[in-house]
Backbone as CSV, one residue per row, in Angstrom:
resi,resn,N_x,N_y,N_z,CA_x,CA_y,CA_z,C_x,C_y,C_z
1,MET,50.454,-33.578,97.543,50.223,-33.633,96.096,50.644,-34.996,95.535
2,LYS,51.815,-35.492,95.972,52.291,-36.786,95.495,51.332,-37.900,95.885
3,LEU,50.807,-37.823,97.131,49.865,-38.838,97.577,48.590,-38.790,96.748
4,ARG,48.163,-37.577,96.391,46.963,-37.421,95.573,47.172,-38.042,94.195
5,LEU,48.335,-37.800,93.572,48.631,-38.367,92.260,48.689,-39.886,92.318
6,ARG,49.266,-40.415,93.400,49.326,-41.871,93.544,47.925,-42.463,93.649
7,ALA,47.053,-41.774,94.371,45.680,-42.256,94.521,44.955,-42.264,93.178
8,ILE,45.192,-41.222,92.375,44.567,-41.154,91.050,45.071,-42.283,90.167
9,ARG,46.392,-42.547,90.227,46.956,-43.624,89.410,46.394,-44.985,89.822
10,ARG,46.204,-45.174,91.141,45.638,-46.450,91.596,44.197,-46.602,91.133
11,GLU,43.469,-45.486,91.120,42.052,-45.533,90.747,41.865,-45.650,89.241
12,LYS,42.612,-44.862,88.470,42.421,-44.785,87.023,43.355,-45.692,86.242
13,GLY,44.481,-46.082,86.854,45.485,-46.836,86.114,46.416,-45.890,85.379
14,THR,47.510,-46.440,84.851,48.517,-45.608,84.183,48.656,-45.920,82.704
15,ALA,47.824,-46.820,82.178,47.918,-47.159,80.755,47.591,-45.948,79.892
16,GLN,48.387,-45.718,78.871,48.198,-44.584,77.978,47.548,-45.037,76.679
17,ALA,46.740,-44.133,76.096,46.174,-44.413,74.777,47.321,-44.453,73.772
18,GLN,47.372,-45.503,72.973,48.487,-45.708,72.058,48.099,-45.298,70.648
19,ALA,49.014,-44.626,69.955,48.772,-44.282,68.553,48.626,-45.562,67.747
20,ARG,47.741,-45.545,66.753,47.579,-46.726,65.901,48.847,-46.909,65.079
21,PRO,49.410,-48.104,65.054,50.688,-48.298,64.357,50.558,-48.244,62.847
22,LEU,51.563,-47.694,62.204,51.724,-47.785,60.751,52.875,-48.750,60.507
23,ARG,52.532,-50.013,60.283,53.543,-51.037,60.042,53.779,-51.186,58.545
24,PHE,54.957,-51.672,58.172,55.327,-51.670,56.759,54.405,-52.547,55.918
25,LYS,54.069,-53.721,56.404,53.149,-54.598,55.671,51.782,-54.699,56.338
26,GLY,51.538,-53.867,57.329,50.275,-53.937,58.033,50.307,-54.982,59.138
27,PRO,49.137,-55.413,59.609,49.061,-56.344,60.743,49.370,-57.781,60.344
28,VAL,50.635,-58.046,60.056,51.060,-59.387,59.640,51.873,-60.038,60.749
29,ARG,51.926,-61.370,60.711,52.680,-62.116,61.716,54.129,-62.308,61.298
30,ASP,54.359,-62.468,59.990,55.706,-62.679,59.453,56.034,-61.517,58.514
31,VAL,56.897,-60.608,58.964,57.173,-59.401,58.182,57.950,-59.697,56.907
32,GLU,58.582,-60.856,56.845,59.366,-61.203,55.660,58.531,-61.927,54.612
33,ARG,57.690,-62.871,55.034,57.001,-63.741,54.076,55.553,-63.345,53.799
34,ASP,54.876,-62.762,54.762,53.458,-62.447,54.574,53.263,-61.314,53.574
35,SER,52.162,-61.362,52.851,51.820,-60.289,51.910,51.237,-59.110,52.678
36,PRO,51.428,-57.887,52.178,50.857,-56.722,52.851,49.333,-56.814,52.915
37,ARG,48.760,-56.314,53.992,47.304,-56.282,54.102,46.892,-55.143,55.020
38,GLY,45.634,-54.766,54.914,45.122,-53.707,55.761,45.843,-52.387,55.520
39,LEU,45.947,-51.612,56.561,46.650,-50.331,56.490,48.143,-50.601,56.579
40,ASN,48.879,-50.357,55.492,50.307,-50.672,55.489,51.112,-49.590,54.782
41,VAL,52.325,-49.386,55.261,53.191,-48.325,54.749,53.549,-48.564,53.286
42,ARG,53.762,-49.815,52.903,54.147,-50.091,51.514,53.092,-49.554,50.544
43,ALA,51.822,-49.836,50.806,50.755,-49.359,49.925,50.675,-47.838,49.927
44,LEU,50.886,-47.226,51.084,50.835,-45.764,51.168,51.947,-45.134,50.338
45,LEU,53.148,-45.695,50.403,54.270,-45.166,49.629,54.008,-45.292,48.135
46,GLU,53.482,-46.445,47.722,53.229,-46.665,46.302,52.111,-45.771,45.783
47,ALA,51.195,-45.363,46.660,50.059,-44.546,46.235,50.374,-43.057,46.186
48,CYS,51.516,-42.641,46.724,51.875,-41.216,46.677,52.067,-40.785,45.228
49,ALA,51.536,-39.628,44.887,51.585,-39.137,43.509,52.998,-38.709,43.129
50,GLY,53.180,-38.448,41.839,54.486,-38.032,41.337,54.668,-36.534,41.287
51,ASP,53.690,-35.758,41.816,53.857,-34.308,41.862,54.663,-33.926,43.101
52,LEU,54.904,-32.635,43.289,55.752,-32.202,44.407,55.204,-32.604,45.776
53,PRO,53.902,-32.382,46.059,53.403,-32.842,47.360,53.550,-34.349,47.544
54,GLY,53.309,-35.117,46.480,53.437,-36.566,46.576,54.865,-37.014,46.804
55,LEU,55.813,-36.379,46.121,57.225,-36.715,46.310,57.673,-36.383,47.730
56,ARG,57.228,-35.234,48.233,57.551,-34.854,49.615,56.968,-35.856,50.606
57,ASP,55.705,-36.210,50.407,55.041,-37.122,51.338,55.671,-38.512,51.312
58,ARG,56.058,-38.990,50.121,56.691,-40.310,50.036,58.019,-40.316,50.800
59,ALA,58.829,-39.283,50.596,60.111,-39.201,51.298,59.900,-39.061,52.802
60,LEU,58.939,-38.243,53.190,58.658,-38.003,54.606,58.221,-39.288,55.304
61,LEU,57.288,-40.015,54.696,56.785,-41.245,55.304,57.858,-42.329,55.342
62,SER,58.627,-42.449,54.271,59.666,-43.475,54.220,60.736,-43.227,55.278
63,VAL,61.178,-41.988,55.401,62.191,-41.644,56.406,61.631,-41.826,57.816
64,ALA,60.380,-41.425,58.019,59.765,-41.558,59.344,59.699,-43.015,59.771
65,TYR,59.353,-43.898,58.835,59.283,-45.324,59.185,60.683,-45.887,59.446
66,ASP,61.639,-45.569,58.596,63.004,-46.095,58.767,63.614,-45.716,60.112
67,THR,63.370,-44.497,60.532,64.074,-43.947,61.690,63.275,-43.987,62.982
68,GLY,61.944,-44.050,62.886,61.121,-43.986,64.083,61.230,-42.652,64.795
69,LEU,61.544,-41.606,64.064,61.715,-40.293,64.684,60.386,-39.728,65.171
70,ARG,60.450,-38.978,66.251,59.299,-38.201,66.698,59.104,-37.023,65.743
71,ALA,57.918,-36.417,65.788,57.597,-35.350,64.835,58.606,-34.210,64.897
72,SER,58.977,-33.786,66.103,59.913,-32.669,66.241,61.282,-33.013,65.671
73,GLU,61.684,-34.280,65.785,62.975,-34.722,65.255,62.921,-34.865,63.738
74,LEU,61.774,-35.312,63.233,61.612,-35.528,61.794,61.696,-34.213,61.029
75,VAL,60.984,-33.197,61.505,60.979,-31.921,60.783,62.292,-31.169,60.961
76,ALA,63.101,-31.567,61.938,64.382,-30.892,62.182,65.497,-31.396,61.271
77,ILE,65.228,-32.414,60.449,66.272,-32.968,59.579,66.744,-31.912,58.591
78,SER,68.058,-31.749,58.506,68.686,-30.845,57.547,69.468,-31.668,56.530
79,ILE,69.718,-31.079,55.376,70.479,-31.773,54.328,71.825,-32.251,54.865
80,ASN,72.451,-31.439,55.707,73.773,-31.796,56.239,73.735,-32.966,57.217
81,ASP,72.530,-33.350,57.665,72.411,-34.460,58.610,72.500,-35.821,57.924
82,ILE,72.418,-35.842,56.601,72.439,-37.100,55.853,73.884,-37.445,55.502
83,LEU,74.336,-38.605,55.971,75.736,-38.999,55.845,75.869,-40.264,55.002
84,GLU,77.052,-40.475,54.463,77.316,-41.688,53.693,77.367,-42.902,54.617
85,ALA,76.990,-44.065,54.062,77.037,-45.325,54.800,77.963,-46.302,54.085
86,LEU,78.257,-47.423,54.724,79.075,-48.447,54.075,78.384,-48.982,52.826
87,ASP,77.067,-49.149,52.907,76.277,-49.530,51.738,76.120,-48.286,50.867
88,PRO,76.631,-48.287,49.640,76.568,-47.082,48.809,75.152,-46.641,48.459
89,GLU,74.182,-47.549,48.581,72.803,-47.190,48.254,72.019,-46.723,49.474
90,ALA,72.579,-46.889,50.661,71.927,-46.461,51.896,72.591,-45.179,52.403
91,ARG,72.034,-44.623,53.463,72.618,-43.448,54.104,72.414,-43.565,55.610
92,LEU,73.138,-42.735,56.340,72.955,-42.608,57.772,72.398,-41.224,58.066
93,LEU,71.651,-41.128,59.138,71.063,-39.849,59.528,71.576,-39.463,60.906
94,ALA,72.249,-38.325,60.979,72.732,-37.810,62.263,71.587,-37.093,62.967
95,ILE,71.296,-37.521,64.177,70.228,-36.913,64.976,70.898,-36.101,66.074
96,ALA,70.817,-34.794,65.963,71.555,-33.929,66.882,71.051,-34.058,68.311
97,ARG,69.734,-34.095,68.472,69.163,-34.149,69.821,67.775,-34.761,69.733
98,SER,67.406,-35.522,70.735,66.087,-36.134,70.755,65.489,-35.998,72.146
99,LYS,64.227,-36.387,72.269,63.522,-36.273,73.543,64.230,-37.041,74.651
100,GLY,64.750,-38.215,74.312,65.415,-39.031,75.322,66.884,-38.708,75.499
101,ASP,67.376,-37.712,74.773,68.802,-37.357,74.811,68.948,-35.965,75.408
102,GLN,68.710,-35.857,76.703,68.737,-34.561,77.358,70.141,-33.974,77.449
103,GLU,71.162,-34.805,77.326,72.537,-34.323,77.393,73.057,-33.872,76.033
104,GLY,72.288,-34.082,74.983,72.712,-33.662,73.649,73.845,-34.490,73.083
105,GLU,73.900,-35.776,73.426,74.971,-36.634,72.928,74.815,-36.939,71.442
106,GLY,73.589,-36.898,70.939,73.343,-37.202,69.532,73.195,-38.693,69.295
107,ALA,72.697,-39.044,68.125,72.504,-40.452,67.762,72.546,-40.563,66.246
108,THR,72.536,-41.797,65.759,72.564,-42.049,64.319,71.486,-43.064,63.969
109,ALA,70.756,-42.796,62.892,69.723,-43.715,62.412,70.061,-44.159,60.996
110,TYR,69.439,-45.242,60.589,69.689,-45.836,59.268,68.607,-45.411,58.288
111,LEU,69.029,-45.053,57.070,68.100,-44.747,55.979,68.257,-45.816,54.903
112,SER,67.183,-46.510,54.604,67.212,-47.589,53.619,67.392,-47.028,52.211
113,PRO,67.821,-47.862,51.267,67.884,-47.420,49.864,66.549,-46.881,49.364
114,ARG,65.451,-47.449,49.860,64.121,-46.946,49.489,63.966,-45.477,49.884
115,SER,64.359,-45.151,51.097,64.255,-43.766,51.565,65.238,-42.858,50.841
116,VAL,66.426,-43.365,50.564,67.432,-42.562,49.852,66.908,-42.160,48.479
117,ARG,66.285,-43.099,47.771,65.724,-42.782,46.452,64.587,-41.775,46.566
118,ALA,63.744,-41.949,47.572,62.613,-41.035,47.748,63.093,-39.627,48.086
119,VAL,64.090,-39.526,48.948,64.642,-38.214,49.317,65.302,-37.555,48.112
120,ALA,66.044,-38.326,47.324,66.714,-37.771,46.141,65.697,-37.235,45.139
121,ALA,64.600,-37.966,44.935,63.569,-37.518,43.995,62.912,-36.234,44.482
122,TRP,62.624,-36.148,45.776,62.022,-34.952,46.354,62.975,-33.764,46.255
123,ARG,64.228,-33.945,46.612,65.192,-32.848,46.571,65.390,-32.323,45.152
124,GLU,65.485,-33.231,44.196,65.701,-32.806,42.811,64.506,-32.016,42.291
125,ALA,63.305,-32.508,42.560,62.106,-31.831,42.064,61.896,-30.484,42.746
126,ALA,62.230,-30.412,44.043,62.007,-29.181,44.807,63.193,-28.227,44.748
127,GLY,64.329,-28.683,44.225,65.510,-27.832,44.150,66.089,-27.498,45.511
128,ILE,66.106,-28.465,46.412,66.614,-28.240,47.772,68.064,-28.704,47.854
129,ASP,68.972,-27.770,48.054,70.399,-28.084,48.149,70.956,-27.913,49.554
130,ALA,70.244,-27.182,50.390,70.719,-26.923,51.747,69.526,-26.583,52.621
131,GLY,69.751,-26.627,53.931,68.690,-26.257,54.858,67.751,-27.400,55.183
132,PRO,66.544,-27.071,55.664,65.587,-28.111,56.062,65.222,-29.024,54.893
133,LEU,65.100,-30.316,55.177,64.757,-31.271,54.125,63.268,-31.261,53.818
134,PHE,62.443,-31.257,54.847,60.994,-31.360,54.640,60.334,-30.003,54.856
135,ARG,59.699,-29.502,53.793,59.150,-28.144,53.807,57.706,-28.129,53.312
136,ARG,57.056,-27.003,53.576,55.688,-26.805,53.107,55.669,-26.698,51.586
137,VAL,54.638,-27.271,50.975,54.413,-27.123,49.536,53.057,-26.450,49.350
138,GLN,53.079,-25.207,48.877,51.828,-24.497,48.598,51.418,-24.775,47.158
139,VAL,50.173,-25.175,46.973,49.672,-25.549,45.653,48.651,-24.516,45.190
140,ARG,48.823,-24.023,43.964,47.852,-23.116,43.345,47.373,-23.752,42.044
141,ARG,46.068,-23.944,41.941,45.490,-24.570,40.753,44.694,-23.536,39.960
142,TYR,44.918,-23.523,38.662,44.221,-22.597,37.767,43.369,-23.403,36.793
143,LYS,42.103,-23.002,36.662,41.192,-23.699,35.764,41.485,-23.341,34.309
144,ALA,41.108,-24.253,33.426,41.246,-23.986,31.989,40.224,-22.930,31.568
145,ARG,40.581,-22.142,30.544,39.661,-21.147,29.988,39.539,-21.370,28.487
146,ALA,38.323,-21.342,27.998,38.088,-21.520,26.560,38.505,-20.269,25.806
147,ALA,38.792,-20.442,24.523,39.156,-19.296,23.681,37.966,-18.346,23.549
148,VAL,38.270,-17.057,23.442,37.236,-16.027,23.271,37.452,-15.340,21.930
149,LYS,36.431,-15.361,21.110,36.522,-14.737,19.793,36.404,-13.223,19.922
150,GLY,37.224,-12.508,19.160,37.172,-11.050,19.203,35.849,-10.499,18.689
151,ARG,35.495,-9.294,19.125,34.247,-8.644,18.714,34.570,-7.419,17.869
152,SER,33.685,-7.149,16.935,33.883,-5.948,16.110,33.579,-4.715,16.930
153,ILE,34.161,-3.591,16.526,33.960,-2.341,17.259,32.506,-1.916,17.255
154,ASP,31.789,-2.325,16.193,30.381,-1.929,16.094,29.515,-2.627,17.136
155,SER,30.008,-3.779,17.641,29.194,-4.523,18.608,29.397,-4.043,20.036
156,ILE,30.326,-3.123,20.225,30.601,-2.621,21.566,29.580,-1.557,21.920
157,SER,28.891,-1.729,23.029,27.890,-0.751,23.449,28.573,0.491,23.997
158,GLY,27.794,1.513,24.141,28.338,2.771,24.646,28.929,2.635,26.028
159,ARG,28.318,1.788,26.814,28.830,1.612,28.170,30.141,0.839,28.198
160,GLU,30.484,0.151,27.079,31.690,-0.669,27.036,32.853,-0.015,26.299
161,THR,32.612,1.155,25.708,33.662,1.767,24.886,34.891,2.156,25.694
162,TRP,34.754,2.250,26.993,35.909,2.613,27.820,36.945,1.491,27.844
163,ASP,36.557,0.276,27.509,37.480,-0.864,27.541,37.468,-1.554,26.189
164,LEU,38.284,-1.054,25.258,38.307,-1.607,23.908,39.019,-2.951,23.840
165,ARG,39.586,-3.403,24.962,40.202,-4.728,24.962,39.171,-5.820,24.705
166,LYS,37.911,-5.478,24.889,36.858,-6.453,24.658,36.691,-6.784,23.185
167,THR,37.307,-6.001,22.330,37.250,-6.313,20.893,38.299,-7.349,20.509
168,LEU,39.255,-7.596,21.398,40.353,-8.501,21.086,39.968,-9.954,21.372
169,SER,40.493,-10.846,20.578,40.291,-12.270,20.838,41.272,-12.732,21.916
170,LYS,40.903,-13.811,22.590,41.759,-14.370,23.643,41.954,-15.857,23.381
171,PRO,43.191,-16.317,23.415,43.439,-17.743,23.165,42.972,-18.598,24.343
172,ALA,42.777,-19.869,24.072,42.424,-20.804,25.144,43.606,-20.951,26.106
173,VAL,43.302,-21.145,27.355,44.327,-21.318,28.384,44.128,-22.684,29.037
174,LYS,45.179,-23.488,29.054,45.095,-24.810,29.667,45.114,-24.700,31.194
175,ALA,44.511,-25.683,31.820,44.590,-25.762,33.281,46.046,-25.975,33.691
176,ARG,46.434,-25.389,34.804,47.815,-25.553,35.249,47.879,-25.541,36.774
177,VAL,48.979,-26.057,37.261,49.215,-26.101,38.702,50.579,-25.490,38.977
178,GLU,50.652,-24.608,39.954,51.915,-23.998,40.354,52.209,-24.367,41.809
179,TYR,53.486,-24.532,42.098,53.900,-24.912,43.445,54.889,-23.886,43.995
180,ASP,54.757,-23.607,45.270,55.738,-22.794,45.990,56.311,-23.633,47.130
181,ILE,57.628,-23.765,47.159,58.301,-24.521,48.215,58.743,-23.553,49.300
182,GLY,58.326,-23.774,50.526,58.704,-22.897,51.616,60.185,-23.009,51.949
183,ALA,60.699,-22.006,52.622,62.105,-22.021,53.035,62.282,-22.661,54.405
184,ALA,61.220,-22.626,55.218,61.303,-23.153,56.581,60.858,-24.610,56.631
185,ALA,61.229,-25.272,57.711,60.844,-26.670,57.913,59.357,-26.773,58.229
186,LEU,58.786,-27.936,57.974,57.417,-28.207,58.384,57.271,-28.042,59.892
187,HIS,56.059,-27.728,60.335,55.784,-27.658,61.769,55.522,-29.072,62.287
188,PRO,56.001,-29.411,63.481,55.756,-30.765,64.011,54.280,-31.138,64.046
189,GLY,53.429,-30.145,64.273,51.999,-30.416,64.340,51.376,-30.796,63.015
190,SER,52.120,-30.645,61.925,51.568,-30.975,60.607,51.725,-32.453,60.259
191,ILE,52.556,-33.188,60.991,52.875,-34.568,60.604,51.663,-35.492,60.718
192,GLY,50.950,-35.442,61.824,49.759,-36.272,61.974,48.738,-36.030,60.869
193,PRO,48.362,-34.767,60.595,47.449,-34.502,59.482,47.982,-34.973,58.130
194,ILE,49.296,-34.888,57.916,49.872,-35.384,56.653,49.687,-36.891,56.553
195,TRP,49.927,-37.631,57.637,49.720,-39.091,57.603,48.268,-39.409,57.266
196,ARG,47.334,-38.697,57.899,45.920,-38.987,57.649,45.526,-38.651,56.213
197,ALA,46.092,-37.569,55.670,45.802,-37.208,54.279,46.375,-38.242,53.314
198,ILE,47.577,-38.735,53.586,48.185,-39.778,52.742,47.301,-41.025,52.735
199,ILE,46.823,-41.410,53.913,45.976,-42.604,54.024,44.670,-42.415,53.265
200,GLN,44.046,-41.255,53.430,42.774,-40.999,52.745,42.949,-41.032,51.232
201,ARG,44.011,-40.410,50.722,44.241,-40.414,49.273,44.522,-41.828,48.762
202,ALA,45.288,-42.601,49.530,45.574,-43.980,49.118,44.287,-44.794,49.050
203,PHE,43.412,-44.607,50.016,42.124,-45.314,50.003,41.289,-44.885,48.802
204,ASP,41.240,-43.586,48.539,40.458,-43.077,47.405,40.971,-43.619,46.074
205,ARG,42.261,-43.923,45.996,42.857,-44.447,44.760,42.812,-45.970,44.682
206,GLY,42.184,-46.596,45.669,42.040,-48.045,45.645,43.260,-48.809,46.096
207,ALA,44.205,-48.133,46.750,45.446,-48.795,47.172,45.276,-49.617,48.444
208,LEU,44.170,-49.410,49.151,43.902,-50.159,50.383,42.628,-50.967,50.173
209,GLY,42.682,-51.858,49.203,41.489,-52.533,48.713,40.769,-53.407,49.713
210,ASP,41.448,-53.884,50.753,40.776,-54.758,51.713,40.188,-53.990,52.895
211,LEU,40.151,-52.665,52.795,39.537,-51.847,53.835,38.223,-51.266,53.331
212,THR,37.214,-51.233,54.193,35.957,-50.566,53.871,36.022,-49.120,54.354
213,ALA,35.032,-48.328,53.962,34.983,-46.937,54.415,34.860,-46.869,55.932
214,ASP,34.119,-47.801,56.518,33.994,-47.832,57.981,35.325,-48.196,58.633
215,ASP,36.041,-49.143,58.024,37.375,-49.498,58.530,38.278,-48.269,58.531
216,LEU,38.248,-47.541,57.414,39.111,-46.370,57.274,38.801,-45.329,58.340
217,ALA,37.521,-45.035,58.536,37.134,-44.034,59.530,37.608,-44.436,60.924
218,ARG,37.494,-45.718,61.242,37.935,-46.202,62.551,39.453,-46.094,62.695
219,LEU,40.178,-46.467,61.649,41.637,-46.444,61.707,42.181,-45.023,61.792
220,LEU,41.581,-44.118,61.039,42.088,-42.743,61.004,42.021,-42.069,62.370
221,LYS,41.050,-42.466,63.195,40.909,-41.844,64.512,42.140,-42.071,65.385
222,GLY,42.849,-43.170,65.146,44.007,-43.471,65.985,45.338,-43.058,65.401
223,ILE,45.331,-42.501,64.179,46.590,-42.141,63.525,47.113,-40.818,64.065
224,SER,48.377,-40.795,64.422,49.027,-39.562,64.873,50.450,-39.542,64.339
225,ALA,51.169,-38.481,64.648,52.566,-38.375,64.213,53.404,-39.516,64.772
226,HIS,52.950,-40.127,65.861,53.694,-41.206,66.527,53.462,-42.566,65.874
227,SER,52.542,-42.643,64.915,52.145,-43.944,64.365,53.293,-44.675,63.681
228,THR,54.166,-43.951,62.999,55.300,-44.611,62.343,56.288,-45.151,63.373
229,ARG,56.461,-44.444,64.465,57.367,-44.901,65.528,56.826,-46.181,66.172
230,VAL,55.528,-46.188,66.440,54.910,-47.383,67.014,54.985,-48.543,66.021
231,GLY,54.730,-48.256,64.744,54.759,-49.304,63.731,56.131,-49.928,63.567
232,LEU,57.177,-49.103,63.544,58.539,-49.635,63.445,58.867,-50.484,64.662
233,ASN,58.490,-50.002,65.838,58.727,-50.743,67.074,58.094,-52.138,66.994
234,GLN,56.862,-52.201,66.523,56.166,-53.488,66.450,56.759,-54.391,65.375
235,ASP,57.156,-53.822,64.246,57.775,-54.643,63.202,59.103,-55.229,63.673
236,LEU,59.870,-54.455,64.424,61.124,-54.972,64.971,60.856,-56.129,65.929
237,PHE,59.810,-55.986,66.738,59.446,-57.050,67.685,59.033,-58.319,66.939
238,VAL,58.161,-58.159,65.932,57.683,-59.312,65.163,58.831,-59.963,64.397
239,ALA,59.815,-59.158,63.981,60.961,-59.691,63.236,61.928,-60.455,64.129
240,GLY,61.690,-60.442,65.441,62.522,-61.215,66.351,63.648,-60.447,67.001
241,GLU,63.683,-59.124,66.842,64.733,-58.334,67.491,64.516,-58.318,69.003
242,ASP,65.601,-58.358,69.752,65.468,-58.350,71.205,65.233,-56.932,71.710
243,LEU,64.894,-56.837,72.985,64.542,-55.549,73.571,65.693,-54.554,73.485
244,ALA,66.919,-55.020,73.717,68.077,-54.124,73.654,68.235,-53.540,72.252
245,GLY,68.037,-54.370,71.230,68.151,-53.886,69.860,67.077,-52.881,69.514
246,ILE,65.846,-53.121,69.991,64.746,-52.192,69.732,64.995,-50.865,70.443
247,MET,65.459,-50.934,71.680,65.748,-49.707,72.424,66.840,-48.899,71.741
248,ASP,67.845,-49.577,71.225,68.935,-48.887,70.536,68.446,-48.258,69.231
249,ALA,67.634,-48.997,68.471,67.162,-48.498,67.177,66.276,-47.274,67.328
250,LEU,65.465,-47.250,68.392,64.542,-46.138,68.586,64.988,-45.188,69.686
251,ARG,66.236,-45.383,70.172,66.881,-44.426,71.060,66.116,-44.234,72.377
252,TRP,65.685,-45.352,72.959,65.012,-45.321,74.244,66.010,-45.599,75.359
253,LYS,65.868,-44.875,76.459,66.713,-45.103,77.629,66.092,-46.124,78.578
254,SER,64.768,-46.263,78.507,64.046,-47.169,79.393,63.266,-48.186,78.563
255,PRO,63.108,-49.409,79.064,62.337,-50.418,78.323,60.827,-50.254,78.453
256,ARG,60.375,-49.298,79.253,58.939,-49.195,79.540,58.109,-48.979,78.283
257,MET,58.490,-48.013,77.437,57.673,-47.692,76.268,57.713,-48.780,75.198
258,PRO,58.886,-49.311,74.826,58.853,-50.381,73.824,58.062,-51.600,74.286
259,LEU,58.104,-51.898,75.578,57.307,-53.009,76.095,55.819,-52.690,76.019
260,ALA,55.467,-51.440,76.303,54.056,-51.047,76.229,53.544,-51.115,74.797
261,TYR,54.353,-50.662,73.840,53.937,-50.684,72.440,53.738,-52.109,71.928
262,ASN,54.476,-53.046,72.498,54.419,-54.430,72.021,53.570,-55.330,72.907
263,ARG,52.843,-54.746,73.842,52.089,-55.544,74.811,51.102,-56.495,74.127
264,ASN,50.317,-55.975,73.178,49.316,-56.813,72.511,49.973,-57.883,71.641
265,LEU,51.036,-57.486,70.914,51.732,-58.463,70.076,52.378,-59.549,70.928
266,ALA,52.910,-59.151,72.079,53.558,-60.123,72.959,52.554,-61.146,73.470
267,ALA,51.328,-60.692,73.754,50.295,-61.620,74.217,49.947,-62.630,73.130
268,GLU,49.848,-62.158,71.892,49.498,-63.052,70.786,50.628,-64.025,70.469
269,ALA,51.874,-63.548,70.626,53.025,-64.402,70.314,53.485,-65.221,71.510
270,GLY,52.825,-65.027,72.656,53.243,-65.704,73.874,52.816,-67.157,73.939
271,ALA,52.976,-67.742,75.124,52.758,-69.179,75.305,51.334,-69.594,74.956
272,VAL,50.342,-68.839,75.425,48.947,-69.202,75.154,48.634,-69.076,73.670
273,GLY,49.135,-68.011,73.049,48.913,-67.833,71.616,49.523,-68.961,70.803
274,ARG,50.736,-69.354,71.164,51.398,-70.452,70.437,50.641,-71.767,70.621
275,LEU,50.167,-72.013,71.841,49.408,-73.235,72.100,48.103,-73.249,71.312
276,SER,47.405,-72.131,71.297,46.127,-72.064,70.584,46.295,-72.372,69.108
277,ARG,47.375,-71.863,68.512,47.592,-72.117,67.081,47.907,-73.596,66.825
278,LYS,48.554,-74.247,67.780,48.838,-75.677,67.622,47.569,-76.519,67.747
279,LEU,46.599,-76.021,68.516,45.371,-76.774,68.747,44.345,-76.586,67.641
280,GLU,44.553,-75.615,66.773,43.584,-75.351,65.700,43.553,-76.499,64.696
């Protein structure tokens, strides 16, 4: 069996399809100085609405980018996992267990002031004081109804006399929206669809102005729950962080995956890429 698997790997190769990255400013070379462009987390966060689903999505996306958590780790966050940091505007996140932590040693991630504000807004609006942080939001929308003028008893036909309420007038009813917040955590399988929905809504609102509809369709095909993890990994690489720092930030035991995620960026930033830019 082992020989058969080795033969398949030699024939097919071992490269894995990579989730499309969600980087904070998009596909930029300088994460500090370049302006956001293309598909970028900053535009997605700004495009999230101020209603309960929007507040939840903004907090979810911001925390996912800050921490690089996998979907199962992201939905497992509890209120008690958020700890104070030296920076009074930031927080730390205790990660009880992760995919790469088979011994259950735990880890700690950093939450930026941006994420802290987003989480606080979501918690206040949803009334979450304990338990899972990220939960399902069920939305019920009711259409507006025009006022109904009452009818005289003489206008009621014989077939309608059984229901004399039809003689009463009814006031106009405004359109309204009701929300139900679930008690349980989101399912890990919901994260990828949530990212794609956030992107689609941002595009519809004009927040991704340099993308065409064809661009969007192509990009959405590669978006998964892992996209924020890949995006953070690449932003750390572009920012000049070394491999050890990236592995520590994303809690990797082996350098194989961070190197794979940065393979294309490394080629562009490598010797040939640097020479080509000098020759332009």
